[in-house]
N, C-alpha and C positions, 0 to 999 in steps of 0.2 A: 548547487552540485559541484564536487571536486572533478577534475579531468578522469580520475581513476574511477568514480562512480559513474560519469557519462559512458566510459568505455564498457563498464559492466552491465549497462541497461539495454544493450543489443545483442539480439542472437543473429547470427549470419541468415540471410536470407535463403531459406531453403531452394528457391527458384534459382538463385544464383549458383548453386551446386548440381543444377540439373533436376531439381526436386520440387514439385509444387508444393506450397505449404498446405496442409490440410485446414489450417485456422491461423488468422492474424489476431494477436493480441495486443491492443494498444494500452498500456499501463501505465499508472504512477510510478515515478522512478523509485520510490519506495517499496515497491513491490518486486523489483526487478530481480533480486536473489531468490526470492521465494518462486517465481514464475520460472526461472532457469534451472532452479531444485527439481520442480514437478515435471518439466519438458525431460531433463536427463533421466530422471527415475523412471519415466515411462516411455522413453525413446519416442517422443512426439516429433511431429514434422511441423513446427510452428515457426512464424515469423513473430518477433516480438520486437515493439518499437514503444518506447518510453517517453513520457514527459517529464520534464525537470520535477523532483519531489517538492521543491521549493514553492511550486505553483499552490499549494497547501496555504500558503501565506497570502496568495493572490488569486482566489478561487473563481474570480471574474473571468481569469485567462484560460480556465480549463476547457470549457464548453467549444469555445472557438477553434482552441488548438486541437482539441478531438477534431473536428470538422475538417481542419486542413489536414490532418494526419489521415483521416479516412480517404480524403480525395487523392492524396499522394499513393495511398497502398491500395486502392480498389484495383488498378491494372493487374495486380497480381492474381485476381480471380478467386480469391479465397474468402469465405465466409469471415467477417470481422466482430471479434468480441471486445467490449472495453472493460478493462480491469480497474474500475473506478466504483464507488459509491457515490451517492450524491456529492459528497465532498465539499459541502459549503455552497452549491453553485445555485440553491434555492429553486432546483427544480429546471434551470436552463439547461443542465446535461439531458434530462429526459426528453426535453423538446427537442434537442438535436438528435437524440437516439429516435424518436418517432420519425422526424423529418428524413432521416438516412435509413431507415429501417434495420437498424442494429440493436444489439443489446448490451446491457452493462450487468456488473454484479449487484445482487441485491442488498439493501441496506443503505444507511445514511454514510457509513464510514468504513475503514478497514477493521476498527475495533469491533464491530458489528458481524462484518462478515467472516471475521477470523474466529470470535466466539460462537457465533451462531445467534440469529436474530432475537430468539426467545431468551436465551442465556445472557445476552448482553442487556437486554431490556430488564431481565431480573436484578443483573447486577447494579445496574443504574438506579433502580427503584430501592434496591436494599440502601446504596449510599451515593447519592447525587453528587456527593464531593469527592469523586474518584479521577485521579490521574491515570490515565492508561498509557502504557508503554507497549511496543511491539519489538520485535527483534532490531528493526531498523532504527526505531525512535532510542531504543536503549544504547546501541552502538554509537549512534550519532548525537547523542543527547547535549554533550558539551557545545558542539558546534551549531545546533539547531535551537536550543534552548537557552544555554548560559550565555554564548556569544551572540545567538541570533536576536535575543531580547535585550541584549546589552547589560547583561546582571554582571558579566566581569568586570565591566566599566562602572555600573551604577548599581552596586550591590542593595541600595536603599530601596531599590524598587522591588524588591522580593517579594514583600508582604501585599504589595498591589498586585502583583500576578497570582501568588499562591494562598494567600489567607484563608481561602475559602475551601481547600482541599483537605481531605481527612485521611486519605490513604492512598497508596500506589497500587495500581493492578498491572503485573507484567504479563500479558498474553504471549506465551512463548511458542514460537513456530517450530523451530528447528534444535532438536538435543545435539545433534552432531557439529553445529557450529553455535553452541551455547553462549548466549549474551548475557547469561545471568549475573557474572561479575559488574558488567556495565549497568545492570538494573540496580543492583544493590548500592551501587555508587551513586546513581541518580536518587533512589530513594533518600539517601543519606544526605544529599543536597538539599532536597526537598524537606527533610525532618519529617518524615512521613514513614509509617509502617508499610510494609513491601508484602504483597500478597502475588503468588505464581500460579498462574493457571495455564496448563498446557493444551494447547488449541490445535496443534499442527497447523495445515494450512487452510483448515475450515472451508467455508464456500468457496475460496479462491480455487482450491483444488478440485473440489467436485464440479463447479461449474465449468471449470476448462474442459475436465476428463470426460464429461458427458457431451461435449461438443465435438469430439475427435475420435477417430479410430485408434486402437492402440496397436502398435507395432512391436512384434516380438524381437 
């Protein structure tokens, strides 16, 4: 994560401003912009704390990091919600969730909770060889995929990573900060046709909103 992304990943603690938060959200850094948009659009009193987005490349770190965040934030006295799917933890996040009495987003990953669980299953069944993009992944494709996988240095690895993909599906969250040009560029790099599906915030939005009172 860059310093700019780290700074964007935290919302000021409401209690530090004399207001107890209604909810604490511990989220993947890849969801920070979306959670902030939900909070600002609905005037929510939420404390947001994020783990680095690159933990998706090291999913064995996620559950223990969530446990540490819960311990640090519990003194605020607000309910805690984890904005993660299973995200490759192999059920370890669910074990932590049960142990600590907290809840997480439904589904295996962000593609599922953005698209909706049934809709994602249908997309996957229709074409298992689908490469999915979110707003975050589209915007940071070059850093996370091209540079992250070393393809800028070793382009001969391209087929090893992507030979089995048949299409790109961009799950677009926000039209107001449209990342479509980045998705077009990513699909061109992958040499695959692009489909765009407007999902909004999906279950990320609804699961947060149903846990907090709305303030006018």
